[in-house]
N, C-alpha and C positions, 0 to 999 in steps of 0.2 A: 419448829414453831416457837414464837415468842410467848413468854409467860405474862399474861394479862390478868391481874388480880382485881380489877375494878369491880367485877360482878360478884366477887366473893362475899361481900357484906350484904348483898341484896337477896341472896338465896334464903328461902324459908326452911323450916325444919322438914316440911313435906318434900321440898326439892332435894334435900340431902338424903332423905330416905329413898327416893326414887333413883338418885344417882348411885347410891350404894347398892341398890337392887340390880341396876344394870351391871355394876362391877361383879357382883356375886353370880349373876347369870352368865357372865362372859367366861366363867371357868369351864362351862360345858357347851356354850353356844358362841359361835362367831357373831351371829346376829340374834340378839336376845328377843324373843317374842314379846309383844306388848302385854299379852295375857299373863305371861310369866313374871314380867316386871311388876304388874299389879299384885300378883300373889305374894311375891317376895317382900314388896314394900308394905303389905298388910293394909292397903287402903284401895278400895275399888272406885272411889269417887274422887275426882280431881287428878287422877294420874295423867291424863292427857294434857291437862293444863301445866303440870310440872314438867312433862316431857317437852312441851312447846317452849317453856322457859329455858330448859337446858339446851335444847337444839338451837335456839336463837343465840345463845352464848357460845356455841361451838363445843359443848361438853359431851354431847351425844350426837350421833349422825345416823342417817339411813344409808343403805346400800342400794345402788341402782339395780333395777330388774330383779329385786328379791322375790322369792316365791311366797313370802308371807310378810305380814306387817311386824316390823321389829326395828331395834336400834342397836348400835354398837357403841362401845365406850371409846372416846378419843383420848389422845395424850393430854389434851386440855382438861378433860374430865378427871383423868388420873392425877394431874397436877393439883387440881382443886381438892380432891380427896386427901392427898398427902398434906397439903398446906392446912386443911381444916384439922387433920389429926395433930399436926405439930402445933397449931394454935391452941387446941384444947388442952394440950399438955404443957402450955406456957413455955415451949421451946422457941417458937418464933412469934414475934409480935408485929413486925413490920418488914416489908420487902423493899429492897433498894435496887440499885442499877445492876445491869448485867456486866460482869467484869471479864468474862471469858466464854469462848465457845470452842468445843472440840469436835472431833469427828462423831463421837457418840455421847456427848454430854453438854450441858449448859451450866454455867457458873454464875451465881448471883450473890450479892451482899445482902444479908438480913440482919435483924437485931432482935434480941430477946427483950422481955418486959423491962429489964433494968437499963436497956440502951446499949448493951455490949454488942459489938459487931461480930458476926459470924459469917461463915460461908455455907451457902446452900448449893449442892450439886444435884442436878437432875439427869439421870441416865436416860438416854434416848437411843437405844440400840435400834438400828434399822435406818437411821437418817442417811448414813453414807453406805451402810452395808447392803441396802436394797439394790445397789448397782451391780453387786456380784450375785444377787439372788437368782438372776436369770441363768447364771451358769451353775447354780446349786439348787435347782428346783426340787430335786429328789429329797434333799434334806428337809426343806420346808414343807413338802407335801406329806411326808411319812410321819413326822413327829406329831403327837397329839397335844403337847403342851408347848408349842413352839411359837406362840405369838410374840411379837417384839416387846410387848408390855411385860409378859412373863419373864423373858430374858433380861429385860431392864431391871426388874425386881431382883432377879438372881444376882446380877452384877452389883447392885447396891448392897445386898446382904453380904456378899463375899467381901466387898471392899471394907464394909464396916467391921466384919469379923477380923480381918487381917490387921486393920488399923488398931483395933483394941489390943491384940496380943503384941504387936510391934511397939506400940507406945509403952506398954507395961514392961517390955524387955529393954527399954532405953534406946530404941532406934529413933533417929531424927525424922519423925513423921508428925503431921498435925494431930491434935487431940480430937478424937471422934466424940460428938455430942449426942446425936440421935439418928435413927434411921426409920423411915416410914415408906413402905412400898418401894418406889424407884428413886426416892430422894435420900440424900445424906447430908447431915448438918455437922460441920466440923469447925475447928478453930481457925480464925483468920490470922495469918502470919504476915507481918510486914517484911516483905522480901521482894527479890527480883528474879524472874526466870533466867536460868543459865543461858538460854539462847540469846537473850538481849544484852549480855555482857560482852563487850568488845575486848576488854583487857583486864588481866588480873596481875597483881604484884608478884605472886609466886605460883605459877601454873604447876610446878612439880608437886607442891604441897597439896593443892586441890586435886590433882590427878591421883595422888596416893590415897587421899581420903575417899574418893569415889570408888577406887578399886578395892579398898578395904571394906567399904560398905557392901559391895557385891559379894565378897568372900564371907562377910559376917552373915549375910542372909543365907548363903549356901550352907553354912555350918549349923544353922537351925532348921535346915530342910526346906528352904524356900528359894525360888528364883523369881525375880521381878517380872521378867518377860518383855518389858518395854522401858528399859533403863537407858534414857537418853536425855538430851538437853531440854526437851519439852516437858519432862516430868521431874525436873530437878529445880529447886529454888535455892537461892543464895541469901541467907539471912546474915546481916551484919550487926554486931553488937555496937550500940552508939558510944559506949564508954571505952571498951578495949579495942574496938575496930576489928575484932576477930570475925572471920567469915565462917559460917557453918552451912553445909549443904542440907537441904530438906527434901525428902523423897515423897512424892505424891503419886496418885493414880494406881490402884491395885486390882482392878477387875480381872486382869489377865495373869495375875500371879499364880504360879504353879509349884508343885512339889519337886524335890530333887529325885524322886522315884518315878517321875513321868518318863515315858518312853523317849521323848524328844528333849529331855532336860539338858543334855550336853549342848545341843544345838542352840537352845534359848540362852544358856549361860554364855556361850561364845559370842552370840549376837549382842548381848548386853555389853560385853567387854569391848567388842569391835566398834560399837556405837560411840563409846567414850573416846577410844583412840582416834577414830575418824574425826570426831568433833574437835578435839584438842589440836589435831594436826591442821585442820582447816581454819579454825577460829583463832587459836593462839600460836600457831606455827610451832607447836611443841610435839615432839615424838620421843617416847620413852625408849631407852636402850635395853631395858629388861623385857623379856618375853612374858607372856601370861598376863594375869593368872590363868591357871588351867582348872578345868572342872574336877578332874581326878584328885588334884591336890586340895581343892577347897572342901570336898566332902570326906576327906580321909579322916579327919578328927571330929566328925559329927557325933555329938552326944545324943544317943537315942532317947534319953529321958527328957530332952529339951527340944524335941521335934515340934515346931509350931504348926506345921502342916497337919499333923495328927490332932493337935489340940483344937485347931479351927474346925475340923470335921466333927469333933465332939461337942462343939458349942451350939450346934443346930444347923449349920450349913452342911446338909447331908451329902452322902456320896452320890445319890441320884441327882441332886441339884448340881453338883460339880460336873457330873457327866453331861447333863443337858447343856451347861455353859461351855464345857470343853468341846462338845460337838459343834456348837455354834462357832467357836473360835477356829476349829479345823475347817468347817465348811465355808464360812464367810470370812473369818479372819480378822483379828485385831492387828491391822497392819502397823508396822513400826512407824511411829510419828516422825522420826527423824527423816524418813523418806517421803513424807507427805506434808505439803504446805497447808493443808486444810485444818491442821490441828492448832495453828497459831491463834493467839488471842485476837479476836476480830471485833470491829466496831459493829454498830447496829446494822449498817448497810451490808456488811459481810454476812452477818447472821441471817438477814433477809434473803440473801442470795442462796445460802445453803438450804433454807426452808423452802424456797421456791423450787430449787432443784429436786428436793425431796418429793414435793407434791407432783411435779412434772414427771418424776420417775415412777411414782405410783400409777399415774395415768398411762404412761407408756407401757408399764407392765401389764395393766388391765387390757390395753389395746392389743398388746402382743399376744396375750392369752386368747382374746377373741379371734385374732387372725389365725392363731394356731388351730383353734377349734374349727374355724371356717375352712381352713386348708384341709384339715383332717376329714371334714364332712364332704368336701369336694372330691378328695382323693377316694373316699369310700364310694361316692356316687359314680365317679369315672370307672372305678374298679368293678362296681356292680353292673354298669352298662356293658363293660367289656365281657364280664361273665355271661350276661344275657345274650350278647351277640355270639359268644362262643357256643353257648347252649343251643341257640337257634340254628347256628350253622351245623352243629352236630346233629340236631334233630332233623334238619333238612337233608343232611347226608344219609341219615338212617332211613328216612322216608323214601329217598330215591333208590336206596338199595333194596327196599322192600317191594317196590313196584315191579311188576312183571314186564318184560320187554314187549313193545308194541308189535303187532303183526305187520308183515310186509305190505307196502302200499301197492295194491294191484287193482286192475279193472274189476275183477270179480268181487273183491272186498268192498269196493266203492258201490257197486250195484246193490249189494246186500243192505248197506246201512243208509244210503241216500234215497229220498223220496222225491218225486217230481213236484215242482212248485206250480200252483194255480194262480197266475198273476191276474187273470181277469176277475176272479172272485175278490181278490184283495183290493182291486181298483174300485169295484162297485161299493164295497164296504166303506172305503175312504170317502167317496163322493157323498154317500148318505150321511156320514158323520158331519161333513162340512155344511150341508144344507140344514141339518138340525141345529147347528150352532148359530147360523145366520138367523133362523126363525126366533131363537131365544133372544138375541140381541135386539131385533126389531121390536119384539114385545116389550123389552125393557125401555125403549124410547131412544135408542141410539144404534147406529150401525157403522160399519167400516166403509 
């Protein structure tokens, strides 16, 4: 969905209280009851008016065929809460154009109160991943804290924590400014994406710098996990004309102690090799680098993965996000064209697919429930037929065999019929009916 901030200035203090109450209630309720919203907001008069205002702006929404009256928080409502928090801390003053859209995030240009331009990244896990949810329903059904908004918040927290430690250690990453809910504010770097560069003066030098960056990360206990041309920027110094690679996008970063660390490390290396071979027609004669050699000289006192865990991004949060990555998957962007920077039209198409996908998923769930009900009905009918047949068989077995049909048996059970008496009774009944009809004024 697109971020529309036009209604932000018109919301009253009561509207913000109600919107915050819906967010707080969403921690334990998928659909927050209206009564609970009023209790959390602390105001029992005017709640419905504020809810109507929020629903009209698309910040809260109802669920069809719900068993009780309630509302759920939308991504638009979460965007407004984050922007309001950043505005109150004087981090963001104005919102600019959208400069990029990825599979799981939107990128905007913003400005602080001094006019300095920054980058606002909004994590939107589920926009593309919903397509694989149908194949991973068990994961989404069993987890208690598995809403897309919760996972988006975890992705923003993880990325902000890693950017802080990497920037401090001198890695070429944007400077993180602030983080609120599922949003992240960072430095705006004047650079070009590596995927948009057709030619470089010295591909060997750039190739060596990128491979050294992968090894440097491994020596401090980290693997990027999505190291490719989509997540690399090339910054050129206007004076010296020196090019410097800048690394971005860290939600999928993992530790070198991860069970699949070697596989992710090799994938990062192969992504760069494949891109240089395809884009610059450059192939290195030297094999590697290799995972075993990269972690051989790791300093245990400078393990950044352990430090990030100590900063507040707990092990439970990491497990929740890792389970999402394993079940749904942060697919490598080098293999997906949907991660390219898109225009507004492209963004609209992605959002439309997202909404259609949600509808398809709901329809599929309804179809599954209907099929399950029909199968149970058919099975029940079959069981009833089987029981009826069995009871009929049992009853036949219990009946004694009929006596032989002989003239003596017939004489015992049959009585002679008096046809003359029956004819007289019939004639009397007919005459009585005719008299009644004549008395009523009509006759046959």
